[in-house]
KOLLUMRO-286360 format. One record per residue: residue in three letters; x, y, z of N, C-alpha, C, O in turn; residue number from 1. Coordinates in nm, 4 decimals. Layout:
REM residues N
NODE  res        nX        nY        nZ       caX       caY       caZ        cX        cY        cZ        oX        oY        oZ    n
NODE  ALA         X         Y         Z         X         Y         Z         X         Y         Z         X         Y         Z  NUM
...
//
This chain:
REM residues 188
NODE  res        nX        nY        nZ       caX       caY       caZ        cX        cY        cZ        oX        oY        oZ    n
NODE  UNK    0.0811   -0.1014    0.0171   -0.0278   -0.0356    0.0094    0.1089    0.1155   -0.0073    0.2218    0.1029    0.0401    1
NODE  UNK    0.0628    0.2442   -0.0818    0.1059    0.3617   -0.0065    0.0374    0.4503    0.0305   -0.0523    0.5062   -0.0325    2
NODE  UNK    0.0858    0.4771    0.1700    0.0505    0.5559    0.3088    0.1332    0.6362    0.3207    0.2546    0.6167    0.3274    3
NODE  UNK    0.0451    0.7900    0.3266    0.1120    0.8860    0.3575    0.0845    0.9384    0.5022    0.0080    0.8986    0.5900    4
NODE  UNK    0.1646    1.0311    0.4966    0.1520    1.0766    0.7125    0.1625    1.2198    0.6801    0.2656    1.2669    0.6323    5
NODE  UNK    0.0360    1.3042    0.7105    0.0236    1.4042    0.7114    0.0191    1.4789    0.8751   -0.0877    1.4719    0.9359    6
NODE  UNK    0.1029    1.5280    0.9212    0.1542    1.5800    1.0987    0.1289    1.7102    1.0684    0.1413    1.7584    0.9558    7
NODE  UNK    0.0869    1.7793    1.1845    0.0812    1.9261    1.2111    0.0143    1.9544    1.3000   -0.0510    1.8624    1.3493    8
NODE  UNK    0.0038    2.0636    1.3471   -0.0654    2.1165    1.4751   -0.2339    2.1335    1.4539   -0.3262    2.1085    1.5314    9
NODE  UNK   -0.2333    2.1760    1.3439   -0.3833    2.1672    1.3187   -0.4871    2.2101    1.4326   -0.5680    2.1398    1.4933   10
NODE  UNK   -0.4542    2.3780    1.4453   -0.4654    2.4337    1.5574   -0.5755    2.5592    1.5296   -0.5466    2.6575    1.5977   11
NODE  UNK   -0.6812    2.5758    1.4548   -0.7433    2.4549    1.4309   -0.7382    2.4176    1.2792   -0.6922    2.4981    1.1983   12
NODE  UNK   -0.7923    2.2777    1.2356   -0.7889    2.2453    1.1194   -0.8737    2.3077    1.0361   -0.9727    2.3502    1.0956   13
NODE  UNK   -0.8716    2.3335    0.8975   -0.9278    2.4320    0.8377   -0.9418    2.3823    0.7090   -0.9430    2.2597    0.6980   14
NODE  UNK   -0.9554    2.4668    0.5850   -1.0159    2.4488    0.4633   -0.8755    2.3941    0.3906   -0.8833    2.2964    0.3162   15
NODE  UNK   -0.7789    2.4433    0.4084   -0.6662    2.4656    0.3226   -0.5856    2.3454    0.3340   -0.4967    2.3037    0.2597   16
NODE  UNK   -0.6396    2.2917    0.4548   -0.5465    2.1638    0.5170   -0.6539    2.0578    0.4506   -0.6154    1.9791    0.3641   17
NODE  UNK   -0.7745    2.0600    0.4905   -0.8789    1.9613    0.4070   -0.8446    1.8997    0.2554   -0.8380    1.7849    0.2115   18
NODE  UNK   -0.8220    2.0593    0.1852   -0.8323    2.0454    0.0639   -0.7065    1.9776   -0.0063   -0.7038    1.9140   -0.1116   19
NODE  UNK   -0.5783    2.0165    0.1022   -0.4400    1.9602    0.0895   -0.4405    1.8211    0.0872   -0.3615    1.7653    0.0111   20
NODE  UNK   -0.5391    1.7337    0.1792   -0.5055    1.6181    0.1969   -0.6260    1.5377    0.0700   -0.6131    1.4218    0.0303   21
NODE  UNK   -0.6919    1.5944    0.0437   -0.7710    1.5532   -0.0470   -0.6695    1.5451   -0.1768   -0.6462    1.4502   -0.2517   22
NODE  UNK   -0.6163    1.6833   -0.1756   -0.5057    1.6555   -0.3212   -0.3933    1.5436   -0.3335   -0.3693    1.4665   -0.4264   23
NODE  UNK   -0.3173    1.5636   -0.1798   -0.2557    1.4444   -0.1660   -0.3071    1.3305   -0.2170   -0.2573    1.2863   -0.3206   24
NODE  UNK   -0.3833    1.2826   -0.1729   -0.4361    1.1316   -0.1813   -0.4582    1.0772   -0.3404   -0.4285    0.9713   -0.3957   25
NODE  UNK   -0.5329    1.2158   -0.3925   -0.5237    1.1674   -0.5656   -0.4373    1.2062   -0.6664   -0.4367    1.1900   -0.7885   26
NODE  UNK   -0.3501    1.2718   -0.5715   -0.2096    1.3131   -0.6759   -0.0542    1.2155   -0.6703    0.0335    1.1930   -0.7537   27
NODE  UNK   -0.0771    1.1726   -0.5182    0.0076    1.0585   -0.5111   -0.0557    0.9244   -0.5696    0.0263    0.8512   -0.6251   28
NODE  UNK   -0.1835    0.8812   -0.5668   -0.2628    0.7497   -0.5674   -0.2444    0.6787   -0.4095   -0.2217    0.5611   -0.3813   29
NODE  UNK   -0.2632    0.7955   -0.3208   -0.2445    0.6922   -0.1708   -0.3972    0.6073   -0.1801   -0.5118    0.6316   -0.2177   30
NODE  UNK   -0.3285    0.5052   -0.1270   -0.4220    0.4343   -0.0704   -0.4677    0.4217    0.0624   -0.5501    0.3368    0.0965   31
NODE  UNK   -0.4043    0.5229    0.1554   -0.4653    0.6101    0.3058   -0.3571    0.6953    0.3030   -0.2577    0.6888    0.2307   32
NODE  UNK   -0.3961    0.8075    0.4213   -0.3290    0.9262    0.4244   -0.3899    0.8720    0.5690   -0.5005    0.8202    0.5844   33
NODE  UNK   -0.2944    0.8958    0.6662   -0.2749    0.9380    0.8377   -0.2857    1.0813    0.8454   -0.2346    1.1557    0.7617   34
NODE  UNK   -0.3492    1.1192    0.9410   -0.3641    1.2528    0.9748   -0.3360    1.2746    1.0997   -0.4255    1.2491    1.1803   35
NODE  UNK   -0.2005    1.3292    1.1529   -0.1497    1.3149    1.3063   -0.1252    1.4538    1.3442   -0.0382    1.5181    1.2854   36
NODE  UNK   -0.1960    1.5055    1.4388   -0.2261    1.6093    1.5221   -0.0985    1.5836    1.6189   -0.0892    1.4811    1.6864   37
NODE  UNK   -0.0141    1.6726    1.6193    0.0947    1.6636    1.6922    0.0827    1.6700    1.8449    0.0388    1.7762    1.8889   38
NODE  UNK    0.1131    1.5781    1.9293    0.1455    1.6212    2.0403    0.1863    1.6994    2.1125    0.1153    1.7889    2.1582   39
NODE  UNK    0.3495    1.6804    2.1492    0.4274    1.7660    2.2072    0.5158    1.8211    2.1191    0.6210    1.7610    2.0976   40
NODE  UNK    0.4933    1.9208    2.0659    0.5972    1.9599    1.9358    0.7171    1.9870    2.0015    0.7194    2.0298    2.1169   41
NODE  UNK    0.8261    1.9627    1.9289    0.9357    1.9631    1.9570    0.9757    2.1153    1.8854    1.0777    2.1692    1.9286   42
NODE  UNK    0.9184    2.1670    1.8057    0.9635    2.3195    1.7043    0.9034    2.4451    1.7319    0.9243    2.5501    1.6712   43
NODE  UNK    0.8227    2.4252    1.8339    0.7185    2.5855    1.8583    0.7262    2.5689    2.0444    0.7443    2.4629    2.1044   44
NODE  UNK    0.7132    2.6603    2.0860    0.6302    2.7059    2.2020    0.5212    2.6681    2.1788    0.4619    2.6843    2.0722   45
NODE  UNK    0.4691    2.5969    2.3033    0.3222    2.5252    2.3087    0.1829    2.6365    2.2981    0.0994    2.6656    2.3838   46
NODE  UNK    0.1991    2.6843    2.1504    0.0966    2.7853    2.1553   -0.0590    2.7106    2.1680   -0.1641    2.7747    2.1699   47
NODE  UNK   -0.0496    2.5699    2.1756   -0.1661    2.4526    2.1344   -0.2726    2.4343    2.2147   -0.2532    2.3991    2.3310   48
NODE  UNK   -0.4185    2.4575    2.1601   -0.5440    2.3954    2.2848   -0.4851    2.2210    2.2744   -0.4144    2.1579    2.1959   49
NODE  UNK   -0.5608    2.1907    2.4027   -0.5418    2.0665    2.4220   -0.5649    1.9578    2.2849   -0.6607    1.9760    2.2096   50
NODE  UNK   -0.4760    1.8550    2.2645   -0.4786    1.7534    2.1928   -0.5751    1.7166    2.1574   -0.5981    1.7104    2.0366   51
NODE  UNK   -0.6696    1.6775    2.2546   -0.7848    1.5746    2.2508   -0.9076    1.6955    2.1798   -1.0278    1.6715    2.1681   52
NODE  UNK   -0.8572    1.7901    2.1504   -0.9857    1.8919    2.0982   -0.9359    1.9272    1.9407   -1.0125    1.9756    1.8574   53
NODE  UNK   -0.8213    1.9007    1.9194   -0.7460    1.9362    1.8297   -0.7568    1.7814    1.7267   -0.7720    1.7820    1.6046   54
NODE  UNK   -0.7457    1.6713    1.8037   -0.7959    1.5400    1.7600   -0.9512    1.5329    1.7084   -0.9837    1.4884    1.5983   55
NODE  UNK   -1.0162    1.5701    1.7793   -1.1529    1.5715    1.7375   -1.2448    1.6632    1.6348   -1.3590    1.6568    1.5892   56
NODE  UNK   -1.1722    1.7199    1.6280   -1.1751    1.8616    1.4735   -1.1002    1.7871    1.3816   -1.1775    1.7428    1.2967   57
NODE  UNK   -1.0134    1.7619    1.3655   -0.9702    1.6135    1.2651   -1.0526    1.5475    1.2467   -1.0785    1.5316    1.1274   58
NODE  UNK   -1.1282    1.4827    1.3339   -1.2171    1.3342    1.3089   -1.3204    1.3988    1.2355   -1.3826    1.3469    1.1428   59
NODE  UNK   -1.3343    1.4974    1.2737   -1.5036    1.5380    1.2367   -1.4950    1.5994    1.0938   -1.5982    1.5976    1.0267   60
NODE  UNK   -1.3610    1.6638    1.0311   -1.3398    1.7317    0.9496   -1.2970    1.6206    0.7892   -1.2831    1.6517    0.6709   61
NODE  UNK   -1.2897    1.5126    0.8486   -1.2622    1.4104    0.7646   -1.3247    1.2611    0.7929   -1.2855    1.1699    0.7201   62
NODE  UNK   -1.4044    1.2378    0.8787   -1.5039    1.1977    0.9014   -1.6171    1.1220    0.7699   -1.7034    1.0403    0.8020   63
NODE  UNK   -1.5991    1.1596    0.6481   -1.6791    1.0658    0.5306   -1.5575    1.0423    0.4629   -1.5820    0.9937    0.3525   64
NODE  UNK   -1.4273    1.0577    0.4846   -1.3446    1.0505    0.3478   -1.2848    0.9447    0.3536   -1.1770    0.9559    0.4120   65
NODE  UNK   -1.3123    0.8266    0.3111   -1.2590    0.6571    0.2747   -1.1234    0.6258    0.3392   -1.1013    0.5504    0.4340   66
NODE  UNK   -1.0240    0.7108    0.2568   -0.8919    0.6896    0.2174   -0.8028    0.7918    0.3502   -0.6833    0.7768    0.3758   67
NODE  UNK   -0.8986    0.8970    0.4231   -0.8066    0.9397    0.5432   -0.8585    0.8972    0.6854   -0.9728    0.9190    0.7257   68
NODE  UNK   -0.7731    0.8424    0.7459   -0.7539    0.8314    0.8318   -0.7160    0.9280    0.9819   -0.5975    0.9613    0.9816   69
NODE  UNK   -0.7780    0.9672    1.0808   -0.6877    1.0230    1.1661   -0.6122    0.9437    1.3153   -0.6671    0.8630    1.3903   70
NODE  UNK   -0.5308    0.9757    1.3205   -0.3963    0.9184    1.4431   -0.4314    0.9889    1.5748   -0.5011    1.0903    1.5784   71
NODE  UNK   -0.3728    0.9219    1.6959   -0.4030    0.9964    1.8177   -0.2545    0.9498    1.8504   -0.2419    0.9538    1.9728   72
NODE  UNK   -0.1634    0.9169    1.8031   -0.0443    0.8505    1.8042    0.0587    0.9331    1.8858    0.1398    0.9034    1.9736   73
NODE  UNK    0.0179    1.0685    1.8118    0.1275    1.1526    1.8720    0.0573    1.2462    2.0383    0.1165    1.2909    2.1365   74
NODE  UNK   -0.0652    1.2428    2.0067   -0.1120    1.2823    2.1402   -0.1493    1.2205    2.2641   -0.1703    1.2806    2.3695   75
NODE  UNK   -0.1578    1.0670    2.2408   -0.0988    1.0020    2.3383   -0.0114    0.9383    2.3917   -0.0031    0.8341    2.4567   76
NODE  UNK    0.0925    1.0605    2.3341    0.2268    1.0640    2.3883    0.2672    1.1731    2.4490    0.2529    1.2899    2.4129   77
NODE  UNK    0.3383    1.1141    2.5795    0.4132    1.2275    2.6460    0.5644    1.2510    2.6279    0.6385    1.3210    2.6969   78
NODE  UNK    0.5937    1.1763    2.5188    0.7153    1.2536    2.4326    0.7332    1.3361    2.3929    0.6223    1.3838    2.3688   79
NODE  UNK    0.8198    1.4140    2.3561    0.8371    1.4905    2.2107    0.7775    1.4661    2.0939    0.7712    1.3468    2.0641   80
NODE  UNK    0.7261    1.5519    2.0093    0.7028    1.4336    1.8904    0.8165    1.5056    1.8088    0.8608    1.6204    1.8037   81
NODE  UNK    0.8422    1.3918    1.7504    0.9687    1.4064    1.6308    0.8718    1.3479    1.5131    0.7538    1.3178    1.5312   82
NODE  UNK    0.9427    1.3370    1.3884    0.8944    1.3248    1.2435    0.9229    1.1814    1.2432    0.8457    1.0888    1.2184   83
NODE  UNK    1.0524    1.1782    1.2764    1.1463    1.0351    1.2846    1.0648    0.9082    1.3566    1.0160    0.8042    1.3124   84
NODE  UNK    1.0761    0.9794    1.5144    1.0208    0.8298    1.5339    0.8966    0.8528    1.4917    0.8553    0.7407    1.5212   85
NODE  UNK    0.8051    0.9044    1.4479    0.6045    0.8877    1.4687    0.6299    0.8213    1.3643    0.5505    0.7278    1.3536   86
NODE  UNK    0.7447    0.8288    1.2371    0.7505    0.7578    1.1041    0.7972    0.6044    1.1146    0.7928    0.5105    1.0351   87
NODE  UNK    0.8413    0.6179    1.2386    0.9253    0.4476    1.2968    0.7785    0.3714    1.3726    0.7642    0.2520    1.3464   88
NODE  UNK    0.7045    0.4173    1.4361    0.5861    0.3943    1.4891    0.4625    0.3318    1.3960    0.3823    0.2446    1.4294   89
NODE  UNK    0.4737    0.4180    1.2419    0.3782    0.3835    1.1336    0.4046    0.3141    1.1034    0.3218    0.2406    1.0495   90
NODE  UNK    0.5513    0.2717    1.1108    0.6050    0.1551    0.9629    0.5533    0.0077    1.0699    0.4942   -0.0932    1.0315   91
NODE  UNK    0.6012    0.0423    1.2130    0.5438   -0.1079    1.3062    0.4393   -0.1221    1.2740    0.4285   -0.2355    1.2273   92
NODE  UNK    0.2877   -0.0341    1.2694    0.2067   -0.0306    1.2796    0.1185   -0.0983    1.1825    0.0184   -0.1697    1.1890   93
NODE  UNK    0.2119   -0.0368    1.0677    0.1698   -0.1272    0.8988    0.2795   -0.1336    0.8285    0.3012   -0.0355    0.7574   94
NODE  UNK    0.3720   -0.2371    0.8259    0.4720   -0.2637    0.7682    0.4956   -0.3380    0.6271    0.4053   -0.4013    0.5724   95
NODE  UNK    0.6036   -0.3268    0.5820    0.5887   -0.3675    0.4401    0.4979   -0.2776    0.3269    0.4476   -0.3274    0.2262   96
NODE  UNK    0.4878   -0.1287    0.3676    0.4215   -0.0143    0.2706    0.5283    0.0480    0.2065    0.6480    0.0372    0.2331   97
NODE  UNK    0.4619    0.1292    0.0996    0.5987    0.2739    0.0767    0.4725    0.3746    0.1476    0.3507    0.3879    0.1596   98
NODE  UNK    0.6030    0.4307    0.1820    0.5474    0.5364    0.2804    0.6040    0.6966    0.2266    0.7167    0.7232    0.1849   99
NODE  UNK    0.4877    0.7895    0.2428    0.5233    0.9394    0.1844    0.5047    1.0458    0.3330    0.4040    1.0418    0.4036  100
NODE  UNK    0.5961    1.1160    0.3533    0.5754    1.2258    0.4691    0.5472    1.3710    0.3918    0.6207    1.4292    0.3119  101
NODE  UNK    0.4171    1.4096    0.4418    0.4100    1.5211    0.3740    0.4522    1.6211    0.4726    0.4278    1.6093    0.5926  102
NODE  UNK    0.5372    1.7525    0.4037    0.5317    1.8146    0.4717    0.4856    1.9879    0.3681    0.4552    1.9954    0.2491  103
NODE  UNK    0.4941    2.0699    0.4416    0.4918    2.2239    0.3756    0.6092    2.2778    0.3113    0.6972    2.2660    0.3966  104
NODE  UNK    0.6421    2.3122    0.2440    0.7733    2.3923    0.2104    0.8314    2.5359    0.3123    0.9184    2.6171    0.2806  105
NODE  UNK    0.7534    2.5313    0.4345    0.7957    2.6267    0.5310    0.8838    2.5238    0.6011    0.9900    2.5666    0.6464  106
NODE  UNK    0.8556    2.3951    0.6167    0.9133    2.3182    0.6992    1.0169    2.2301    0.6149    1.1110    2.1610    0.6540  107
NODE  UNK    0.9703    2.2544    0.4914    1.1236    2.2142    0.3780    1.2460    2.3116    0.4210    1.3634    2.2776    0.4358  108
NODE  UNK    1.1934    2.4341    0.4366    1.2964    2.5440    0.4316    1.4207    2.5015    0.5337    1.5369    2.5421    0.5316  109
NODE  UNK    1.3538    2.4005    0.6292    1.4912    2.4171    0.7591    1.4687    2.2366    0.7649    1.5229    2.1887    0.8645  110
NODE  UNK    1.4025    2.1396    0.6802    1.4223    1.9671    0.7043    1.5619    1.9750    0.7411    1.5886    1.9284    0.8519  111
NODE  UNK    1.6582    2.0239    0.6727    1.8074    1.9582    0.6791    1.8609    1.9680    0.8648    1.9629    1.9291    0.9219  112
NODE  UNK    1.7421    2.0351    0.9114    1.7708    2.0386    1.0856    1.6786    1.9715    1.1951    1.6769    1.9796    1.3179  113
NODE  UNK    1.6003    1.9001    1.0998    1.4864    1.8128    1.2115    1.5674    1.6443    1.2173    1.6225    1.5796    1.1282  114
NODE  UNK    1.5502    1.6228    1.3225    1.6286    1.5282    1.4046    1.5923    1.3965    1.2893    1.4898    1.3759    1.2243  115
NODE  UNK    1.7165    1.3239    1.2957    1.7580    1.1962    1.1519    1.6768    1.2713    1.0673    1.5638    1.2239    1.0559  116
NODE  UNK    1.7022    1.3923    0.9925    1.6257    1.4223    0.8384    1.7245    1.2988    0.7546    1.6609    1.2041    0.7082  117
NODE  UNK    1.7918    1.2990    0.7460    1.8886    1.1683    0.6188    1.7918    1.0076    0.6918    1.7638    0.9289    0.6014  118
NODE  UNK    1.7670    0.9828    0.7678    1.7183    0.8438    0.8236    1.5668    0.8672    0.7461    1.5276    0.7846    0.6637  119
NODE  UNK    1.4965    0.9730    0.7768    1.3404    1.0180    0.7321    1.3455    0.9837    0.5833    1.2560    0.9131    0.5367  120
NODE  UNK    1.4572    1.0350    0.4954    1.4496    1.0156    0.3757    1.4807    0.8867    0.3466    1.4477    0.8386    0.2382  121
NODE  UNK    1.5511    0.8118    0.4442    1.5598    0.6708    0.3550    1.4400    0.5558    0.3972    1.4143    0.4511    0.3377  122
NODE  UNK    1.3748    0.6125    0.5222    1.2155    0.5348    0.4909    1.1118    0.5899    0.4456    1.0069    0.5278    0.4285  123
NODE  UNK    1.1259    0.7059    0.4217    1.0062    0.7548    0.3112    1.0622    0.8487    0.1890    1.1794    0.8706    0.1586  124
NODE  UNK    0.9576    0.8911    0.1365    0.9643    0.9593    0.0047    0.9147    1.0674    0.1059    0.8215    1.0572    0.1857  125
NODE  UNK    0.9981    1.1731    0.0845    0.9257    1.3272    0.1510    0.8735    1.4128    0.0586    0.9503    1.4515   -0.0295  126
NODE  UNK    0.7334    1.4608    0.0584    0.6796    1.5006   -0.0134    0.6644    1.6648    0.0318    0.6250    1.6763    0.1479  127
NODE  UNK    0.6817    1.7571   -0.0192    0.6693    1.8921    0.0229    0.5586    1.9397   -0.0909    0.5346    1.9176   -0.2096  128
NODE  UNK    0.5012    2.0259    0.0283    0.4049    2.1138   -0.0848    0.4432    2.2817   -0.1065    0.5382    2.3186   -0.0374  129
NODE  UNK    0.4150    2.3288   -0.1459    0.4483    2.4888   -0.2453    0.3184    2.5734   -0.1103    0.2041    2.5723   -0.0645  130
NODE  UNK    0.4441    2.6307   -0.1064    0.4242    2.7298    0.0333    0.4736    2.8777   -0.0274    0.5943    2.8991   -0.0392  131
NODE  UNK    0.3816    2.9720   -0.0628    0.4435    3.1076   -0.0809    0.5725    3.1737   -0.0184    0.5523    3.2120    0.0968  132
NODE  UNK    0.6687    3.1910   -0.0540    0.7922    3.2522    0.0265    0.8651    3.2039    0.0656    0.9466    3.2588    0.1397  133
NODE  UNK    0.8709    3.0396    0.0238    0.9684    2.9679    0.0843    1.0116    2.8604    0.0267    0.9217    2.7967   -0.0281  134
NODE  UNK    1.1162    2.8158    0.0184    1.2306    2.7218   -0.0769    1.2640    2.5906   -0.0056    1.2909    2.5901    0.1145  135
NODE  UNK    1.2627    2.5023   -0.0645    1.3464    2.3925    0.0296    1.4905    2.3836    0.0198    1.5507    2.4146   -0.0830  136
NODE  UNK    1.5392    2.3473    0.1108    1.6740    2.3859    0.1469    1.7716    2.2836    0.0682    1.8682    2.3102   -0.0035  137
NODE  UNK    1.7118    2.1479    0.1068    1.8095    2.0682    0.0164    1.7401    1.9979   -0.0989    1.6260    2.0122   -0.1430  138
NODE  UNK    1.8439    1.9144   -0.1376    1.7873    1.8295   -0.2877    1.7785    1.6808   -0.2517    1.8664    1.6343   -0.1790  139
NODE  UNK    1.7117    1.6278   -0.2819    1.7455    1.4439   -0.2840    1.6948    1.3389   -0.3373    1.5771    1.3666   -0.3145  140
NODE  UNK    1.6907    1.2409   -0.3900    1.6444    1.1460   -0.4927    1.4583    1.1522   -0.4021    1.3486    1.1798   -0.4504  141
NODE  UNK    1.4944    1.1172   -0.2757    1.3521    1.0681   -0.1863    1.3053    1.2231   -0.1708    1.1998    1.2106   -0.1087  142
NODE  UNK    1.3249    1.3636   -0.1929    1.2320    1.4586   -0.1786    1.2146    1.5536   -0.3000    1.2943    1.6232   -0.3629  143
NODE  UNK    1.0465    1.5253   -0.3123    0.9574    1.5203   -0.4285    0.8864    1.6572   -0.3850    0.8613    1.6734   -0.2655  144
NODE  UNK    0.8567    1.7462   -0.4689    0.8433    1.8403   -0.4961    0.6918    1.8493   -0.5687    0.6658    1.7891   -0.6729  145
NODE  UNK    0.6066    1.9251   -0.5044    0.4369    1.8722   -0.6184    0.4129    2.0174   -0.6162    0.4340    2.0755   -0.5098  146
NODE  UNK    0.3759    2.0779   -0.7076    0.2770    2.2004   -0.7637    0.1426    2.1936   -0.7009    0.0601    2.1220   -0.7575  147
NODE  UNK    0.1043    2.2622   -0.5835   -0.0006    2.2919   -0.5217   -0.0485    2.4063   -0.5465    0.0308    2.4958   -0.5756  148
NODE  UNK   -0.1786    2.4316   -0.5422   -0.2295    2.5624   -0.5332   -0.1979    2.6448   -0.4684   -0.1383    2.5969   -0.3720  149
NODE  UNK   -0.2028    2.7494   -0.4636   -0.1536    2.8452   -0.3211   -0.2651    2.8462   -0.2417   -0.3606    2.8924   -0.3042  150
NODE  UNK   -0.2930    2.8134   -0.1269   -0.4108    2.8396   -0.0214   -0.3727    2.9728    0.0468   -0.2639    3.0118    0.0892  151
NODE  UNK   -0.5106    3.0389    0.0444   -0.5155    3.1421    0.1847   -0.5554    3.0811    0.2797   -0.6743    3.0551    0.2980  152
NODE  UNK   -0.4654    3.0497    0.3528   -0.5716    2.9791    0.4809   -0.4403    3.0007    0.5526   -0.3251    3.0003    0.5094  153
NODE  UNK   -0.5116    3.0286    0.7308   -0.3914    2.9551    0.8108   -0.4438    2.9538    0.9363   -0.5261    3.0367    0.9752  154
NODE  UNK   -0.3970    2.8567    1.0074   -0.4534    2.8383    1.1666   -0.4237    2.9501    1.2420   -0.4981    2.9719    1.3376  155
NODE  UNK   -0.3063    3.0475    1.2156   -0.2986    3.1561    1.2919   -0.3808    3.2630    1.2548   -0.4322    3.3319    1.3430  156
NODE  UNK   -0.4026    3.2889    1.1231   -0.5211    3.3885    1.1025   -0.6628    3.3939    1.1699   -0.7247    3.4916    1.2122  157
NODE  UNK   -0.7072    3.2180    1.1669   -0.8105    3.1803    1.2167   -0.8417    3.2176    1.3353   -0.9480    3.2702    1.3684  158
NODE  UNK   -0.7074    3.1798    1.4360   -0.7387    3.2424    1.5945   -0.7551    3.3644    1.6329   -0.8198    3.4090    1.7277  159
NODE  UNK   -0.6585    3.4443    1.5104   -0.6926    3.5595    1.5314   -0.8199    3.6519    1.5284   -0.8599    3.7423    1.6016  160
NODE  UNK   -0.8762    3.5810    1.3919   -1.0189    3.6403    1.3538   -1.1531    3.5787    1.4722   -1.2650    3.6269    1.4898  161
NODE  UNK   -1.1025    3.4830    1.5244   -1.1940    3.4242    1.6305   -1.1933    3.5279    1.7781   -1.2952    3.5520    1.8428  162
NODE  UNK   -1.0907    3.5667    1.8032   -1.0379    3.6420    1.9180   -1.0763    3.7869    1.8821   -1.0852    3.8709    1.9717  163
NODE  UNK   -1.0975    3.8155    1.7636   -1.1245    3.9436    1.7380   -1.3288    3.9366    1.7023   -1.4074    3.9905    1.6243  164
NODE  UNK   -1.3335    3.8512    1.7983   -1.5275    3.8073    1.7062   -1.5628    3.8188    1.5991   -1.6822    3.8430    1.5811  165
NODE  UNK   -1.4710    3.8058    1.4825   -1.5103    3.8058    1.3521   -1.5414    3.6655    1.2916   -1.5101    3.5582    1.3432  166
NODE  UNK   -1.6137    3.6847    1.1639   -1.6202    3.5429    1.1277   -1.5127    3.4853    1.0624   -1.4206    3.5384    1.0004  167
NODE  UNK   -1.5433    3.3427    1.0903   -1.4554    3.2292    1.0185   -1.5139    3.1123    0.9059   -1.4592    3.0079    0.8704  168
NODE  UNK   -1.6283    3.1626    0.8693   -1.7123    3.0477    0.8021   -1.6685    3.0476    0.6713   -1.7334    2.9801    0.5913  169
NODE  UNK   -1.5587    3.1176    0.6272   -1.5417    3.1136    0.4963   -1.3827    2.9936    0.4935   -1.3307    2.9329    0.3998  170
NODE  UNK   -1.3519    3.0005    0.6233   -1.2426    2.9529    0.6548   -1.1551    2.7902    0.7043   -1.0456    2.7343    0.7105  171
NODE  UNK   -1.3520    2.7697    0.7387   -1.3200    2.6381    0.8379   -1.4584    2.5561    0.7594   -1.5209    2.6116    0.6690  172
NODE  UNK   -1.4942    2.4112    0.8123   -1.5958    2.3835    0.7444   -1.7164    2.4531    0.8417   -1.7007    2.5539    0.9105  173
NODE  UNK   -1.8476    2.3689    0.8290   -1.9414    2.4666    0.9368   -1.9383    2.3821    1.0534   -1.9426    2.4511    1.1553  174
NODE  UNK   -1.9301    2.2119    1.0854   -1.8663    2.1603    1.1995   -1.8044    2.1914    1.2881   -1.8252    2.1876    1.4094  175
NODE  UNK   -1.6516    2.2536    1.1757   -1.5733    2.3028    1.2677   -1.5856    2.4319    1.3408   -1.5032    2.4659    1.4257  176
NODE  UNK   -1.6954    2.5080    1.3053   -1.6899    2.6237    1.3577   -1.7568    2.6310    1.4270   -1.7608    2.7332    1.4955  177
NODE  UNK   -1.8588    2.5121    1.4501   -1.9893    2.5134    1.5747   -1.9011    2.4422    1.6695   -1.9114    2.4753    1.7876  178
NODE  UNK   -1.8128    2.3465    1.6369   -1.7032    2.2715    1.7672   -1.6092    2.4009    1.8372   -1.5737    2.4056    1.9550  179
NODE  UNK   -1.5852    2.4855    1.7488   -1.5006    2.5647    1.8292   -1.5953    2.6998    1.9159   -1.5531    2.7616    2.0136  180
NODE  UNK   -1.7168    2.7185    1.8546   -1.7876    2.8023    1.8862   -1.8563    2.7482    2.0676   -1.8698    2.8188    2.1675  181
NODE  UNK   -1.8855    2.6039    2.0487   -1.9737    2.5002    2.1472   -1.8442    2.5019    2.2405   -1.8716    2.5377    2.3551  182
NODE  UNK   -1.7230    2.4748    2.2210   -1.6244    2.4928    2.3226   -1.5460    2.5552    2.3399   -1.4351    2.5264    2.3849  183
NODE  UNK   -1.6050    2.7001    2.2935   -1.5333    2.8351    2.3202   -1.3935    2.8563    2.3253   -1.3323    2.9047    2.4205  184
NODE  UNK   -1.3321    2.8059    2.1855   -1.1903    2.7880    2.1733   -1.1266    2.8955    2.1251   -1.1790    2.9445    2.0250  185
NODE  UNK   -1.0380    2.9427    2.1619   -0.9389    3.0554    2.0731   -0.9716    3.1698    2.0906   -0.9356    3.2635    2.0193  186
NODE  UNK   -1.0810    3.1816    2.2368   -1.1221    3.3334    2.2503   -0.9928    3.3948    2.3477   -0.9130    3.3076    2.3821  187
NODE  UNK   -0.9684    3.5103    2.3875   -0.8575    3.5392    2.4641   -0.9119    3.5723    2.6025   -0.8348    3.6026    2.6936  188
//
């Protein structure tokens, strides 16, 4: 099987994430795409809402997508989240497959600084999605750059809009908007 791994903070998940997930499944011909909300991020200040809430939003967003599943593999771990370690865990859960690690070009710009990045390139093809204003720092035969549409969505912008009590209905699915309101998320 061809298995994609798409990790991120998903804080919150938005229409851009959802579009990219479907785009990746189709364009890479994946049999399965695993969405992995980060647990304990190794690379940023922890400004994330509770992992269980982010996990639940991802499950809502992809509930009708046959080839997309949401994993709690990082949310349920107390360890710092590193792509390399998560990739090893996924390979143990689904042995003997072809793996595709999905990252944005913003991450590609510093991919060479990731923990065990050379090993990641041996374990999976690293698929880099275009992001405006970034370029990938390294070249490797297992690093694939994909031409994808630039989408004007960002979790940061959504959080800022919520804190200003502005609508986010064009940036997230209706069910995610409702979930955020019911749980009073991202209010200052």
